TILUMLUM-803679 format. One record per residue (C-alpha): x, y, z; residue in three letters. Coordinates in Angstrom, 2 decimals. Layout:
<nodes>
{node {X; Y; Z}; 'ALA'}
...
</nodes>
This chain:
<nodes>
{node {48.23; 25.32; -106.86}; 'UNK'}
{node {50.61; 28.13; -107.58}; 'UNK'}
{node {49.64; 28.75; -111.10}; 'UNK'}
{node {46.18; 27.90; -110.38}; 'UNK'}
{node {45.99; 31.18; -107.49}; 'UNK'}
{node {48.04; 33.59; -110.07}; 'UNK'}
{node {45.12; 33.42; -112.37}; 'UNK'}
{node {42.55; 33.22; -110.28}; 'UNK'}
{node {43.69; 36.77; -109.35}; 'UNK'}
{node {44.30; 38.03; -112.54}; 'UNK'}
{node {40.94; 37.11; -113.50}; 'UNK'}
{node {39.87; 38.75; -110.52}; 'UNK'}
{node {41.68; 41.66; -111.08}; 'UNK'}
{node {40.70; 42.34; -114.87}; 'UNK'}
{node {36.80; 42.00; -113.59}; 'UNK'}
{node {37.02; 44.38; -111.37}; 'UNK'}
{node {39.30; 46.82; -113.73}; 'UNK'}
{node {37.02; 49.60; -114.91}; 'UNK'}
{node {37.55; 52.80; -117.33}; 'UNK'}
{node {38.54; 55.66; -116.08}; 'UNK'}
{node {36.06; 58.53; -116.63}; 'UNK'}
{node {36.69; 62.26; -115.53}; 'UNK'}
{node {34.05; 64.78; -117.08}; 'UNK'}
{node {34.49; 68.30; -116.38}; 'UNK'}
{node {30.67; 70.69; -116.21}; 'UNK'}
{node {31.16; 74.45; -116.09}; 'UNK'}
{node {27.27; 75.69; -115.36}; 'UNK'}
{node {25.98; 78.52; -116.81}; 'UNK'}
{node {28.05; 78.43; -119.99}; 'UNK'}
{node {27.88; 82.60; -120.79}; 'UNK'}
{node {28.22; 84.71; -118.12}; 'UNK'}
{node {28.57; 88.28; -116.89}; 'UNK'}
{node {31.51; 89.90; -115.12}; 'UNK'}
{node {31.17; 89.01; -111.10}; 'UNK'}
{node {28.17; 86.79; -111.91}; 'UNK'}
{node {28.40; 83.05; -109.70}; 'UNK'}
{node {29.72; 80.39; -111.85}; 'UNK'}
{node {29.88; 77.04; -111.10}; 'UNK'}
{node {33.18; 74.01; -112.44}; 'UNK'}
{node {31.72; 69.86; -111.65}; 'UNK'}
{node {34.21; 67.81; -112.04}; 'UNK'}
{node {32.85; 64.03; -111.39}; 'UNK'}
{node {35.26; 61.39; -111.98}; 'UNK'}
{node {35.34; 57.16; -111.11}; 'UNK'}
{node {38.75; 56.52; -109.10}; 'UNK'}
{node {39.28; 58.16; -106.17}; 'UNK'}
{node {42.10; 60.77; -105.92}; 'UNK'}
{node {42.98; 64.63; -105.66}; 'UNK'}
{node {41.17; 66.63; -108.01}; 'UNK'}
{node {43.75; 69.28; -109.87}; 'UNK'}
{node {41.60; 71.17; -112.63}; 'UNK'}
{node {43.17; 74.49; -114.69}; 'UNK'}
{node {41.47; 77.51; -114.34}; 'UNK'}
{node {41.87; 80.44; -116.27}; 'UNK'}
{node {43.81; 82.86; -113.90}; 'UNK'}
{node {40.93; 85.99; -113.60}; 'UNK'}
{node {38.80; 83.47; -112.31}; 'UNK'}
{node {38.49; 84.05; -108.86}; 'UNK'}
{node {37.35; 81.60; -106.35}; 'UNK'}
{node {34.68; 81.47; -103.69}; 'UNK'}
{node {33.55; 80.38; -100.52}; 'UNK'}
{node {31.23; 77.67; -101.30}; 'UNK'}
{node {32.96; 73.81; -102.72}; 'UNK'}
{node {31.48; 70.53; -102.25}; 'UNK'}
{node {32.91; 67.13; -102.11}; 'UNK'}
{node {30.55; 64.46; -102.09}; 'UNK'}
{node {30.11; 60.67; -103.63}; 'UNK'}
{node {27.19; 59.94; -106.11}; 'UNK'}
{node {26.58; 55.63; -107.08}; 'UNK'}
{node {24.96; 54.45; -110.04}; 'UNK'}
{node {23.42; 51.27; -110.87}; 'UNK'}
{node {23.96; 48.94; -114.65}; 'UNK'}
{node {20.40; 47.09; -114.19}; 'UNK'}
{node {21.86; 45.43; -117.44}; 'UNK'}
{node {25.42; 44.43; -115.88}; 'UNK'}
{node {24.56; 44.16; -112.95}; 'UNK'}
{node {27.71; 46.61; -111.66}; 'UNK'}
{node {27.91; 49.37; -109.01}; 'UNK'}
{node {29.78; 52.36; -109.82}; 'UNK'}
{node {31.27; 54.92; -107.33}; 'UNK'}
{node {31.36; 58.64; -109.36}; 'UNK'}
{node {33.49; 60.93; -106.64}; 'UNK'}
{node {31.90; 65.12; -106.88}; 'UNK'}
{node {33.98; 67.81; -106.45}; 'UNK'}
{node {32.14; 70.96; -107.58}; 'UNK'}
{node {33.45; 75.07; -106.49}; 'UNK'}
{node {31.89; 78.34; -107.17}; 'UNK'}
{node {33.57; 81.52; -108.08}; 'UNK'}
{node {32.91; 84.32; -110.69}; 'UNK'}
{node {34.99; 85.71; -113.39}; 'UNK'}
{node {37.17; 88.51; -112.77}; 'UNK'}
{node {37.32; 90.51; -116.69}; 'UNK'}
{node {35.28; 89.79; -119.65}; 'UNK'}
{node {36.61; 87.57; -122.42}; 'UNK'}
{node {36.63; 83.62; -123.26}; 'UNK'}
{node {38.55; 81.59; -121.16}; 'UNK'}
{node {38.79; 77.17; -121.06}; 'UNK'}
{node {37.90; 75.63; -118.09}; 'UNK'}
{node {39.87; 72.53; -117.78}; 'UNK'}
{node {41.23; 69.87; -118.40}; 'UNK'}
{node {40.33; 68.39; -115.41}; 'UNK'}
{node {42.67; 65.36; -113.71}; 'UNK'}
{node {42.63; 62.67; -110.72}; 'UNK'}
{node {45.95; 61.51; -109.28}; 'UNK'}
</nodes>
């Protein structure tokens, strides 16, 4: 009986496991000094989102956190995404690398 319970728990954990996904998007890709830029992180696992931002990025007053659900009609699974967006601008001209993004 105990073995059957352990096998059932393993199967249920494997079937509910999902591949972690963290997406980082910057819009617009090119901007002038002082122009508003939106940095969006989308993850399918809940946790503390961390993004490595350049030192010359000045964070604005607008941040947004939300949740979105999508249904895969082929498998019938519902995937929940946690989204965090932040607005800001760069104080100096140049080419910058935003990221990587982590969920801890």
